[in-house]
TORTI-16703 format. One record per residue (C-alpha): z, y, x. Coordinates in steps of 0.02 Angstrom, whole numbers, padded with zeros to 5 digits, always signed. Example, Ala and Ser with C-alpha at 12.3 -4.5 7.8 and 13.67 -1.06 7.14 Angstrom:
+00390-00225+00615+00357-00053+00684
//
This chain:
-01120-00353-00256-00975-00337-00134-00971-00180-00029-01003-00185+00157-00863-00106+00257-00881-00009+00419-00747+00067+00530-00711+00230+00619-00671+00158+00790-00572+00310+00847-00450+00281+00704-00447+00094+00740-00395+00131+00919-00266+00259+00861-00194+00132+00739-00169+00011+00884-00097+00147+00994+00033+00200+00865+00079+00018+00836+00109-00007+01022+00210+00154+01036+00313+00109+00882+00345-00067+00947+00399-00003+01118+00515+00126+01039+00591-00005+00923+00619-00127+01067+00709+00009+01165+00817+00063+01019+00859-00116+00965+00957-00141+01127+01097-00037+01051+01120-00149+00899+01216-00298+00973+01324-00186+01085+01376-00065+00946+01565-00062+00929+01580+00017+00757+01495-00009+00589+01428+00170+00596+01350+00142+00767+01270-00022+00715+01201+00053+00554+01129+00201+00649+01051+00087+00781+00973-00025+00648+00905+00125+00552+00828+00201+00709+00749+00038+00769+00697-00010+00592+00616+00159+00568+00521+00147+00732+00460-00028+00693+00436-00017+00505+00370+00161+00488+00292+00183+00660+00227+00017+00723+00183-00057+00553+00163+00069+00410+00079+00207+00510-00035+00078+00593-00080+00010+00421-00116+00177+00341-00218+00245+00487-00317+00082+00490-00347+00096+00302-00416+00271+00329-00526+00200+00468-00612+00089+00341-00770+00161+00264-00826+00079+00102-00965+00208+00075-00867+00287-00068-00728+00416-00080-00556+00335-00084-00390+00416-00127-00217+00339-00115-00083+00332-00249+00063+00435-00178+00200+00332-00263+00133+00163-00204+00101+00233-00030+00280+00296-00019+00345+00130-00088+00247+00034+00044+00330+00139+00181+00502+00108+00105+00470-00080+00097+00415-00083+00281+00571+00013+00335+00689-00095+00230+00612-00260+00286+00617-00216+00472+00794-00148+00459+00853-00304+00368+00775-00417+00499+00853-00320+00643+01023-00317+00558+01020-00504+00526+00972-00553+00703+01077-00418+00786+01238-00464+00696+01332-00610+00769+01275-00744+00889+01090-00777+00909+01023-00937+00831+00848-01001+00794+00895-01025+00611+00950-00844+00601+00788-00791+00686+00685-00894+00562+00773-00815+00413+00759-00639+00483+00576-00663+00533+00532-00730+00361+00620-00584+00276+00536-00457+00389+00365-00542+00384+00359-00553+00195+00414-00372+00186+00275-00320+00305+00148-00418+00204+00213-00340+00043+00192-00169+00124+00013-00210+00169-00039-00268-00004+00055-00125-00088-00045-00010+00024-00204-00098-00031-00152-00079-00213-00130+00108-00181-00317+00126-00149-00401+00218-00293-00591+00207-00299-00731+00157-00417-00719-00026-00370-00632-00188-00417-00532-00277-00282-00513-00466-00270-00442-00576-00132-00483-00733-00034-00317-00823-00054-00344-00928+00102-00353-00771+00210-00206-00695+00115-00099-00846+00162-00156-00834+00344-00107-00649+00345+00066-00697+00278+00087-00826+00416+00034-00699+00548+00159-00573+00477+00304-00696+00483+00262-00762+00657+00236-00585+00725+00402-00532+00650+00494-00678+00730+00415-00637+00898+00461-00452+00879+00642-00493+00837+00658-00618+00981+00585-00491+01103+00700-00354+01038+00856-00449+01088+00798-00550+01238+00699-00429+01348+00771-00281+01443+00654-00230+01585+00531-00086+01557+00380-00188+01613+00426-00332+01498+00449-00211+01353+00281-00127+01384+00195-00297+01389+00287-00350+01232+00237-00190+01142+00054-00219+01186+00065-00396+01117+00157-00337+00961+00024-00205+00930-00109-00340+00934-00008-00450+00814+00020-00309+00689-00164-00261+00694-00211-00445+00677-00109-00458+00518-00185-00299+00447-00366-00340+00482-00345-00518+00419-00278-00443+00258-00426-00326+00252-00546-00471+00279-00464-00557+00130-00511-00412+00015-00675-00403-00080-00726-00236-00157-00856-00232-00295-00929-00075-00374-00870-00055-00553-01010+00061-00604-00929+00223-00549-00775+00214-00661-00634+00309-00575-00452+00252-00601-00322+00365-00679-00242+00479-00551-00391+00473-00433-00404+00663-00420-00221+00684-00371-00220+00546-00241-00193+00569-00055-00353+00605+00040-00424+00712+00180-00554+00698+00316-00423+00719+00453-00279+00628+00367-00282+00481+00489-00277+00593+00643-00140+00700+00564-00031+00548+00528-00056+00485+00705-00004+00652+00782+00150+00669+00671+00211+00490+00692+00173+00482+00879+00268+00646+00905+00419+00582+00810+00419+00418+00908+00410+00510+01074+00553+00622+01019+00655+00467+00974+00622+00396+01147+00668+00558+01233+00830+00568+01133+00869+00387+01174+00843+00410+01362+00942+00573+01360+01090+00487+01275+01081+00341+01396+01080+00460+01545+01223+00562+01472+01331+00407+01442+01294+00346+01618+01351+00512+01690+01517+00497+01597+01549+00328+01678+01524+00393+01855
//
C-alpha cells in the first residue's frame, strides 16, 4: 500500500520564506546584468543572481520542503545526487539569466530562457527525489509530473521577466512573494506526483552514509538565509558606495 505523507508545517513555512528571500535577492542582483560593461562584470552578476535564485530560492526551498515531509520512515539523502541537484539548479538559473540579460529583450528569447531554466529546475527537483534513500519504491503519476514541468517553465519565465522589468522595492517584494508561491507550487505538485510503497524493509546501498539529521532543515534555512542576507547587504553597500563616487 502507498504510504501516507504528513508535513512539518514549520519547515514548510521556512521553505516558503527562503524561496521568497532568494527570489528577492535574485531580483535585486539581476538588475546589474544588462548594465554590466565588461564580460567579467556580467559573468559575476549572472553568477550572483543565479546563485541566489538557483541555490537559495529553488534548491534550498526544495531540500527544506523534502525534509518537511514525513513518510513515517527514516530517510537519508544521497550526497552526490543532492550536490548534483544543487549544481543543476544553479546552472539552469544562471543560463536563463544570461540568455535574457544579454542583448535586447524579446519574447522568443524569454521563452527559450524560461524553458531552459524551467526544465533545469524540474530536473533539480526529480534528482532531489531520486536522492531519497529509504525502504520504499517510488513511482510517479505522469500527468502530475507534466503539470509540474509546466509550472516550472511558466514560473521561470515569470521570474526572468520580473528580473528585467521591475525596479521598485515594493514591486520586487510583491514579485518575490509570488515567485515563492510558484516555486512551492512546482515542488508540492511534484511531491503529489510521487507514490511511495514499502518494499518490505529493504534498505538501498549507501543508506547509512546518506545525509540526515533531525535539525537538518532548520540548519539549511539558517545557513542559506544568512548568506542571502549577506549578499543583499553587500549589494546595497556597493550601490551606496558607487552613488557616493558620482556625487
